C-alpha positions as CSV (number, residue, x, y, z in Angstrom):
1,M,357.3,-48.3,41.8
2,R,357.4,-50.4,38.6
3,R,358.8,-48.9,35.4
4,I,356.8,-48.9,32.2
5,T,358.3,-51.2,29.5
6,I,358.7,-50.6,25.8
7,S,356.3,-53.4,25.1
8,E,353.6,-51.8,27.2
9,I,354.1,-48.5,25.4
10,E,353.9,-50.3,22.1
11,Y,350.6,-51.9,23.1
12,L,349.2,-48.6,24.4
13,S,350.2,-46.6,21.3
14,F,348.6,-49.2,19.0
15,R,345.4,-49.2,21.0
16,L,345.2,-45.4,21.2
17,A,346.0,-45.1,17.4
18,A,343.3,-47.6,16.6
19,E,340.8,-45.7,18.7
20,F,341.6,-42.1,17.8
21,L,343.1,-42.0,14.3
22,G,340.6,-40.8,11.9
23,Y,340.0,-40.4,8.1
24,D,341.4,-43.9,7.3
25,E,344.9,-43.0,8.2
26,P,347.1,-46.1,8.5
27,I,348.4,-47.0,12.0
28,P,352.1,-46.3,11.9
29,S,354.5,-49.1,12.8
30,F,356.0,-48.9,16.3
31,G,359.4,-49.5,14.7
32,S,359.1,-46.1,13.0
33,R,359.8,-44.3,16.2
34,Y,363.0,-42.4,16.7
35,P,365.7,-44.7,18.3
36,N,366.5,-44.1,22.0
37,I,364.2,-41.0,22.5
38,L,361.3,-43.1,23.9
39,E,363.7,-45.0,26.1
40,S,365.1,-41.7,27.4
41,C,361.6,-40.4,28.2
42,L,360.8,-43.5,30.1
43,A,364.0,-43.4,32.2
44,V,363.8,-39.8,33.3
45,P,361.0,-40.2,35.9
46,F,363.1,-42.8,37.8
47,Q,366.3,-40.7,37.9
48,T,368.0,-40.3,41.3
49,F,370.5,-37.9,42.8
50,N,372.3,-38.6,46.0
51,R,370.2,-41.8,46.3
52,K,367.0,-39.7,46.3
53,N,364.3,-39.8,43.6
54,L,364.2,-36.5,41.6
55,Y,360.5,-37.1,40.9
56,R,358.7,-38.5,43.9
57,G,355.3,-40.1,43.7
58,L,353.1,-41.2,40.8
59,V,351.8,-37.7,39.9
60,K,355.2,-36.2,39.5
61,K,356.5,-39.2,37.6
62,A,353.5,-39.1,35.3
63,A,353.8,-35.3,34.8
64,I,357.4,-35.5,33.7
65,L,356.8,-38.5,31.5
66,F,353.9,-36.7,29.7
67,Y,355.9,-33.5,29.4
68,L,358.8,-35.4,27.8
69,L,356.6,-37.3,25.4
70,I,355.2,-34.1,24.1
71,K,358.5,-32.2,24.1
72,N,360.7,-34.8,22.5
73,H,358.3,-36.3,19.9
74,P,359.5,-39.9,20.2
75,F,357.0,-41.1,17.5
76,Q,357.4,-40.0,13.9
77,N,353.7,-39.9,13.3
78,G,352.8,-38.2,16.6
79,N,352.2,-34.6,17.7
80,K,350.6,-33.6,14.5
81,R,349.1,-30.2,14.2
82,R,345.8,-29.8,12.3
């Protein structure tokens, strides 16, 4: 299974921000993210122990990735509460 790259996340975050940000809020720079937190979130779904994947299959990898993106807040302008 192919890993998601930082450049793909940058593209997706810009596209989602452009589509869903409201009330004329400026789109934050991708460089404003917290260093290494996003990289850590992207690495966890591919962790192994004893040469076995800890998260097998697309659904489990996606689930842990989304959980970590919500829990660790890798973007400074993300996870706002209204």
